[in-house]
OpenMM code with the backbone's topology and positions (N, CA, C; nanometers):
from openmm import Vec3, app, unit

residues = "MET SER ASP LEU MET LYS MET VAL GLY GLU GLY ILE ARG HIS PHE ARG LYS LEU ARG GLY LEU SER GLN GLU GLU LEU ALA ASN LYS ALA GLU ILE HIS GLU THR TYR ILE GLY LYS LEU GLU ARG ALA GLU LYS VAL CYS SER VAL VAL VAL LEU ALA LYS ILE THR LYS ALA LEU ASN LEU SER MET VAL GLU PHE PHE ASN TYR VAL GLN PRO VAL SER GLY GLU LYS SER GLU SER THR LEU ALA GLU ILE VAL ASP ARG LEU ARG GLY LYS SER GLU ASN GLU GLN LYS ARG VAL LEU LYS VAL ILE ASP VAL MET LEU ASP ASP PRO LEU ASN".split()
positions = [
    Vec3(1.1655, 0.5946, -1.2440),
    Vec3(1.1525, 0.6419, -1.1002),
    Vec3(1.2014, 0.5266, -1.0074),
    Vec3(1.2402, 0.5512, -0.8983),
    Vec3(1.2995, 0.4499, -0.8005),
    Vec3(1.2026, 0.3466, -0.7587),
    Vec3(1.2360, 0.2349, -0.7180),
    Vec3(1.1535, 0.1298, -0.6716),
    Vec3(1.0880, 0.1799, -0.5450),
    Vec3(1.1549, 0.2504, -0.4698),
    Vec3(1.0865, 0.3106, -0.3372),
    Vec3(0.9695, 0.3993, -0.3669),
    Vec3(0.9844, 0.4729, -0.4793),
    Vec3(0.8782, 0.5746, -0.5022),
    Vec3(0.7466, 0.4788, -0.5700),
    Vec3(0.7901, 0.3804, -0.6465),
    Vec3(0.6873, 0.2721, -0.6879),
    Vec3(0.6045, 0.2183, -0.5732),
    Vec3(0.6796, 0.1777, -0.4754),
    Vec3(0.6241, 0.1103, -0.3459),
    Vec3(0.5419, 0.2122, -0.2783),
    Vec3(0.5868, 0.3341, -0.2722),
    Vec3(0.5181, 0.4587, -0.1992),
    Vec3(0.3872, 0.4761, -0.2814),
    Vec3(0.4002, 0.4810, -0.4107),
    Vec3(0.2679, 0.5286, -0.4830),
    Vec3(0.1667, 0.3986, -0.4766),
    Vec3(0.2116, 0.2743, -0.4699),
    Vec3(0.1264, 0.1672, -0.4691),
    Vec3(0.0588, 0.1710, -0.3336),
    Vec3(0.1510, 0.2038, -0.2262),
    Vec3(0.0866, 0.2309, -0.0951),
    Vec3(-0.0318, 0.3235, -0.0689),
    Vec3(0.0028, 0.4487, -0.1483),
    Vec3(-0.0991, 0.5546, -0.1378),
    Vec3(-0.2394, 0.5157, -0.1941),
    Vec3(-0.2059, 0.4528, -0.3164),
    Vec3(-0.3324, 0.3874, -0.3911),
    Vec3(-0.4171, 0.2942, -0.3036),
    Vec3(-0.3229, 0.1938, -0.2555),
    Vec3(-0.3938, 0.1070, -0.1768),
    Vec3(-0.4630, 0.1412, -0.0579),
    Vec3(-0.4116, 0.2420, 0.0335),
    Vec3(-0.4908, 0.2889, 0.1302),
    Vec3(-0.5900, 0.3763, 0.1060),
    Vec3(-0.5690, 0.4699, -0.0184),
    Vec3(-0.6796, 0.5480, -0.0686),
    Vec3(-0.8039, 0.4648, -0.1045),
    Vec3(-0.7775, 0.3624, -0.1839),
    Vec3(-0.8880, 0.2685, -0.2101),
    Vec3(-0.9529, 0.1956, -0.0999),
    Vec3(-0.8714, 0.1673, -0.0034),
    Vec3(-0.9144, 0.0924, 0.1177),
    Vec3(-1.0182, 0.1828, 0.1864),
    Vec3(-0.9898, 0.3105, 0.1852),
    Vec3(-1.0663, 0.4185, 0.2481),
    Vec3(-1.1743, 0.4672, 0.1782),
    Vec3(-1.1882, 0.4035, 0.0587),
    Vec3(-1.3138, 0.4548, -0.0429),
    Vec3(-1.2955, 0.6002, -0.0779),
    Vec3(-1.1739, 0.6411, -0.1191),
    Vec3(-1.1547, 0.7759, -0.1483),
    Vec3(-1.1168, 0.7826, -0.2939),
    Vec3(-1.1557, 0.9006, -0.3453),
    Vec3(-1.1127, 0.9161, -0.5019),
    Vec3(-0.9744, 1.0193, -0.4775),
    Vec3(-0.9029, 1.0134, -0.5855),
    Vec3(-0.7704, 1.0826, -0.5721),
    Vec3(-0.8090, 1.2301, -0.5317),
    Vec3(-0.9202, 1.2931, -0.5750),
    Vec3(-0.9481, 1.4170, -0.5493),
    Vec3(-0.9970, 1.4185, -0.4090),
    Vec3(-1.0617, 1.3585, -0.3475),
    Vec3(-1.0988, 1.3502, -0.2184),
    Vec3(-0.9796, 1.3458, -0.1155),
    Vec3(-0.8930, 1.2519, -0.1693),
    Vec3(-0.7623, 1.2523, -0.0812),
    Vec3(-0.6891, 1.3758, -0.0854),
    Vec3(-0.6784, 1.4176, -0.2133),
    Vec3(-0.6051, 1.5592, -0.2203),
    Vec3(-0.6690, 1.6616, -0.1390),
    Vec3(-0.7863, 1.6678, -0.1417),
    Vec3(-0.8589, 1.7708, -0.0439),
    Vec3(-0.8356, 1.7406, 0.1016),
    Vec3(-0.8446, 1.6441, 0.1433),
    Vec3(-0.8110, 1.6106, 0.2754),
    Vec3(-0.6744, 1.6247, 0.2965),
    Vec3(-0.5763, 1.6282, 0.2207),
    Vec3(-0.4302, 1.6298, 0.2496),
    Vec3(-0.3859, 1.7777, 0.2247),
    Vec3(-0.4683, 1.8506, 0.1479),
    Vec3(-0.4517, 1.9934, 0.1191),
    Vec3(-0.3449, 1.9948, 0.0111),
    Vec3(-0.3448, 1.9160, -0.0950),
    Vec3(-0.2497, 1.9219, -0.1896),
    Vec3(-0.3359, 1.9150, -0.3340),
    Vec3(-0.2749, 1.9348, -0.4423),
    Vec3(-0.3397, 1.9314, -0.5685),
    Vec3(-0.3627, 1.7860, -0.6011),
    Vec3(-0.4805, 1.7729, -0.6714),
    Vec3(-0.5335, 1.6418, -0.6954),
    Vec3(-0.4519, 1.5673, -0.7983),
    Vec3(-0.3958, 1.6385, -0.9091),
    Vec3(-0.3192, 1.5821, -1.0064),
    Vec3(-0.1837, 1.5109, -0.9461),
    Vec3(-0.1441, 1.5838, -0.8389),
    Vec3(-0.0129, 1.5377, -0.7576),
    Vec3(-0.0428, 1.3968, -0.7086),
    Vec3(-0.1665, 1.3726, -0.6511),
    Vec3(-0.1803, 1.2366, -0.6000),
    Vec3(-0.1684, 1.1471, -0.7196),
    Vec3(-0.2370, 1.1453, -0.8297),
    Vec3(-0.2146, 1.0683, -0.9371),
    Vec3(-0.0627, 1.0460, -0.9689),
    Vec3(-0.0019, 1.1510, -0.9766),
    Vec3(0.1492, 1.1427, -1.0259),
    Vec3(0.2274, 1.0627, -0.9269),
    Vec3(0.1915, 1.0733, -0.8045),
    Vec3(0.2723, 0.9975, -0.6883),
    Vec3(0.2127, 0.8574, -0.7021),
    Vec3(0.1035, 0.8233, -0.7377),
    Vec3(0.0438, 0.6735, -0.7316),
    Vec3(0.1264, 0.6090, -0.8573),
    Vec3(0.1463, 0.6874, -0.9673),
    Vec3(0.2068, 0.6269, -1.0767),
    Vec3(0.3583, 0.6440, -1.0714),
    Vec3(0.4190, 0.6990, -0.9603),
    Vec3(0.5577, 0.7170, -0.9359),
    Vec3(0.6304, 0.8090, -1.0425),
    Vec3(0.5320, 0.9039, -1.0894),
    Vec3(0.5988, 0.9993, -1.1757),
    Vec3(0.6569, 1.1189, -1.1024),
    Vec3(0.6401, 1.1464, -0.9926),
    Vec3(0.6854, 1.2414, -0.8959),
    Vec3(0.7496, 1.1818, -0.7857),
    Vec3(0.8345, 1.2614, -0.7083),
    Vec3(0.8814, 1.2150, -0.5904),
    Vec3(0.8315, 1.3161, -0.4844),
    Vec3(0.7867, 1.2850, -0.3634),
    Vec3(0.7289, 1.3751, -0.2660),
    Vec3(0.8239, 1.3919, -0.1409),
    Vec3(0.8123, 1.5029, -0.0868),
    Vec3(0.8875, 1.5279, 0.0238),
    Vec3(0.8032, 1.4499, 0.1493),
    Vec3(0.8839, 1.4418, 0.2624),
    Vec3(0.8371, 1.3850, 0.3925),
    Vec3(0.7134, 1.4541, 0.4376),
    Vec3(0.7225, 1.5870, 0.4064),
    Vec3(0.6073, 1.6750, 0.4646),
    Vec3(0.4782, 1.6386, 0.3975),
    Vec3(0.4910, 1.6237, 0.2595),
    Vec3(0.3756, 1.5836, 0.1706),
    Vec3(0.3367, 1.4472, 0.2143),
    Vec3(0.4238, 1.3503, 0.2324),
    Vec3(0.3811, 1.2276, 0.2586),
    Vec3(0.3301, 1.2424, 0.4140),
    Vec3(0.3683, 1.3074, 0.4906),
    Vec3(0.2897, 1.3205, 0.6277),
    Vec3(0.1532, 1.3616, 0.6007),
    Vec3(0.1277, 1.4645, 0.5317),
    Vec3(-0.0043, 1.5117, 0.5046),
    Vec3(-0.1028, 1.4030, 0.4424),
    Vec3(-0.0491, 1.3193, 0.3645),
    Vec3(-0.1114, 1.2141, 0.2967),
    Vec3(-0.1615, 1.1032, 0.3928),
    Vec3(-0.0457, 1.0496, 0.4705),
    Vec3(-0.0686, 0.9476, 0.5581),
    Vec3(-0.1896, 1.0104, 0.6700),
    Vec3(-0.1688, 1.1395, 0.7100),
    Vec3(-0.2713, 1.1787, 0.8010),
    Vec3(-0.4196, 1.1909, 0.7475),
    Vec3(-0.4234, 1.2225, 0.6212),
    Vec3(-0.5468, 1.2408, 0.5548),
    Vec3(-0.6140, 1.0921, 0.5445),
    Vec3(-0.5036, 0.9912, 0.5355),
    Vec3(-0.5575, 0.8480, 0.5436),
    Vec3(-0.5681, 0.7794, 0.6767),
    Vec3(-0.5545, 0.8533, 0.7723),
    Vec3(-0.5786, 0.8151, 0.9085),
    Vec3(-0.4606, 0.7125, 0.9428),
    Vec3(-0.3416, 0.7394, 0.9134),
    Vec3(-0.2211, 0.6407, 0.9264),
    Vec3(-0.1111, 0.7174, 0.9800),
    Vec3(-0.0355, 0.6437, 1.0610),
    Vec3(0.1017, 0.6967, 1.0922),
    Vec3(0.1985, 0.6551, 0.9884),
    Vec3(0.3049, 0.7432, 0.9849),
    Vec3(0.4077, 0.7186, 0.8831),
    Vec3(0.4722, 0.5800, 0.9015),
    Vec3(0.4673, 0.5266, 1.0319),
    Vec3(0.5204, 0.3784, 1.0591),
    Vec3(0.4278, 0.2842, 1.0025),
    Vec3(0.2879, 0.2923, 1.0183),
    Vec3(0.1999, 0.2090, 0.9628),
    Vec3(0.2106, 0.2089, 0.8126),
    Vec3(0.2342, 0.3226, 0.7527),
    Vec3(0.2239, 0.3288, 0.5980),
    Vec3(0.3501, 0.2597, 0.5445),
    Vec3(0.4796, 0.2795, 0.6161),
    Vec3(0.6013, 0.2174, 0.5795),
    Vec3(0.6091, 0.0724, 0.6080),
    Vec3(0.5403, 0.0192, 0.7053),
    Vec3(0.5485, -0.1112, 0.7397),
    Vec3(0.4508, -0.1756, 0.6372),
    Vec3(0.3616, -0.1126, 0.5692),
    Vec3(0.2929, -0.1724, 0.4454),
    Vec3(0.3726, -0.1689, 0.3479),
    Vec3(0.4477, -0.0597, 0.2885),
    Vec3(0.5139, -0.0295, 0.1806),
    Vec3(0.6341, -0.1180, 0.1863),
    Vec3(0.7205, -0.1213, 0.2899),
    Vec3(0.8502, -0.2140, 0.2819),
    Vec3(0.8512, -0.2713, 0.4334),
    Vec3(0.7834, -0.3763, 0.4484),
    Vec3(0.7819, -0.4633, 0.5858),
    Vec3(0.9248, -0.5024, 0.6040),
    Vec3(0.9591, -0.4975, 0.7289),
    Vec3(1.0918, -0.5216, 0.7764),
    Vec3(1.1083, -0.6769, 0.7730),
    Vec3(1.2081, -0.7214, 0.7268),
    Vec3(1.2202, -0.8836, 0.7353),
    Vec3(1.3580, -0.9084, 0.7827),
    Vec3(1.3751, -0.9684, 0.9110),
    Vec3(1.5019, -1.0015, 0.9592),
    Vec3(1.5501, -1.1411, 0.9395),
    Vec3(1.4548, -1.2276, 0.9240),
    Vec3(1.4852, -1.3656, 0.9103),
    Vec3(1.4705, -1.4172, 0.7718),
    Vec3(1.5416, -1.5251, 0.7426),
    Vec3(1.5207, -1.5724, 0.6098),
    Vec3(1.3832, -1.6491, 0.5895),
    Vec3(1.3324, -1.6884, 0.6980),
    Vec3(1.1958, -1.7569, 0.6793),
    Vec3(1.0812, -1.6456, 0.6548),
    Vec3(1.1253, -1.5252, 0.6793),
    Vec3(1.0316, -1.4104, 0.6540),
    Vec3(1.0418, -1.3869, 0.5091),
    Vec3(1.1344, -1.4415, 0.4292),
    Vec3(1.1486, -1.3874, 0.3017),
    Vec3(1.0271, -1.4300, 0.2092),
    Vec3(0.9767, -1.5567, 0.2262),
    Vec3(0.8672, -1.6091, 0.1549),
    Vec3(0.7477, -1.5036, 0.1971),
    Vec3(0.7304, -1.4863, 0.3164),
    Vec3(0.6107, -1.4031, 0.3675),
    Vec3(0.6262, -1.2641, 0.2713),
    Vec3(0.7393, -1.1988, 0.2778),
    Vec3(0.7699, -1.0839, 0.2223),
    Vec3(0.7301, -1.0886, 0.0595),
    Vec3(0.7776, -1.2033, 0.0018),
    Vec3(0.7370, -1.2029, -0.1407),
    Vec3(0.5890, -1.2178, -0.1520),
    Vec3(0.5142, -1.2898, -0.0786),
    Vec3(0.3768, -1.3083, -0.0852),
    Vec3(0.3200, -1.1589, -0.0573),
    Vec3(0.3532, -1.0934, 0.0206),
    Vec3(0.3055, -0.9487, 0.0537),
    Vec3(0.3440, -0.8685, -0.0736),
    Vec3(0.4634, -0.8684, -0.1280),
    Vec3(0.4968, -0.7993, -0.2369),
    Vec3(0.3992, -0.8397, -0.3611),
    Vec3(0.3685, -0.9661, -0.3833),
    Vec3(0.2904, -1.0045, -0.5026),
    Vec3(0.1447, -0.9292, -0.4721),
    Vec3(0.1044, -0.9307, -0.3626),
    Vec3(-0.0337, -0.8853, -0.3265),
    Vec3(-0.0436, -0.7371, -0.3314),
    Vec3(0.0659, -0.6601, -0.3190),
    Vec3(0.0601, -0.5154, -0.3046),
    Vec3(0.0172, -0.4675, -0.4407),
    Vec3(-0.0715, -0.3731, -0.4403),
    Vec3(-0.1130, -0.2936, -0.5685),
    Vec3(-0.2204, -0.3834, -0.6197),
    Vec3(-0.2688, -0.5045, -0.5796),
    Vec3(-0.3758, -0.5797, -0.6107),
    Vec3(-0.5197, -0.5188, -0.5488),
    Vec3(-0.6245, -0.5266, -0.6097),
    Vec3(-0.7467, -0.4847, -0.5542),
    Vec3(-0.7815, -0.5407, -0.4212),
    Vec3(-0.8562, -0.4835, -0.3452),
    Vec3(-0.9074, -0.5463, -0.2165),
    Vec3(-0.9866, -0.6823, -0.2478),
    Vec3(-1.0640, -0.6915, -0.3393),
    Vec3(-1.1340, -0.8147, -0.3810),
    Vec3(-1.0273, -0.9167, -0.4224),
    Vec3(-0.9279, -0.8927, -0.5086),
    Vec3(-0.8333, -0.9796, -0.5361),
    Vec3(-0.7514, -1.0450, -0.4162),
    Vec3(-0.7236, -0.9460, -0.3254),
    Vec3(-0.6621, -0.9836, -0.2014),
    Vec3(-0.7381, -1.0836, -0.0989),
    Vec3(-0.8855, -1.0503, -0.1109),
    Vec3(-0.9757, -1.1293, -0.0376),
    Vec3(-0.9847, -1.2649, -0.0934),
    Vec3(-0.9785, -1.2698, -0.2312),
    Vec3(-0.9951, -1.4119, -0.2808),
    Vec3(-0.8640, -1.4997, -0.2547),
    Vec3(-0.7556, -1.4295, -0.2527),
    Vec3(-0.6259, -1.5036, -0.2183),
    Vec3(-0.6452, -1.5536, -0.0618),
    Vec3(-0.6946, -1.4627, 0.0172),
    Vec3(-0.7144, -1.5014, 0.1597),
    Vec3(-0.7877, -1.6158, 0.1681),
    Vec3(-0.8952, -1.6331, 0.0912),
    Vec3(-0.9862, -1.7444, 0.0982),
    Vec3(-0.9156, -1.8770, 0.0529),
    Vec3(-0.8276, -1.8641, -0.0430),
    Vec3(-0.7481, -1.9759, -0.0977),
    Vec3(-0.6572, -2.0160, 0.0303),
    Vec3(-0.5944, -1.9211, 0.0837),
    Vec3(-0.5075, -1.9578, 0.1842),
    Vec3(-0.5649, -2.0188, 0.2952),
    Vec3(-0.6889, -1.9723, 0.3471),
    Vec3(-0.7825, -2.0390, 0.4480),
    Vec3(-0.8069, -2.1905, 0.4062),
    Vec3(-0.8547, -2.2245, 0.2808),
    Vec3(-0.8912, -2.3386, 0.2424),
    Vec3(-0.7556, -2.4330, 0.2481),
    Vec3(-0.6462, -2.3756, 0.2023),
    Vec3(-0.5305, -2.4690, 0.2198),
    Vec3(-0.4696, -2.4954, 0.3551),
    Vec3(-0.5017, -2.3871, 0.4384),
    Vec3(-0.4436, -2.4224, 0.5825),
    Vec3(-0.5387, -2.5145, 0.6513),
    Vec3(-0.6751, -2.5195, 0.5985),
    Vec3(-0.7628, -2.5908, 0.6690),
    Vec3(-0.7695, -2.7327, 0.6037),
    Vec3(-0.7082, -2.7541, 0.5101),
    Vec3(-0.7096, -2.8816, 0.4398),
    Vec3(-0.6272, -3.0029, 0.5137),
    Vec3(-0.7023, -3.1009, 0.5671),
    Vec3(-0.6582, -3.1995, 0.6545),
    Vec3(-0.5593, -3.2856, 0.5653),
    Vec3(-0.5314, -3.2645, 0.4423),
    Vec3(-0.4380, -3.3475, 0.3712),
    Vec3(-0.2857, -3.2873, 0.3690),
    Vec3(-0.2943, -3.1623, 0.4212),
    Vec3(-0.1688, -3.0807, 0.4217),
    Vec3(-0.1039, -3.1007, 0.5642),
] * unit.nanometer
topology = app.Topology()
chain = topology.addChain("A")
for resn in residues:
    res = topology.addResidue(resn, chain)
    for name in ("N", "CA", "C"):
        topology.addAtom(name, app.Element.getBySymbol(name[0]), res)
């Protein structure tokens, strides 16, 4: 499957977990079959824009918010490092992301740097 569909699947999983929803709960809210959510998250299926709109609506997100997370726009070279950091954190659990954020806070507050 394409890299874009992998990123879309990871985005769906990220926001679903962030909202504390199971695949079944998200599927019910989006009015689509629950096994389809799992296949999208694993990038086993390609979805239409209509289906993605249903999913983002069920997640209380706009399509713009969703795609800003999935594929952030980077116009400057200085943003490439930030984009790499975001890419590495994408798909990690919320707890893992919070641990990384704590490390960043410590590093930025370190008077030696």
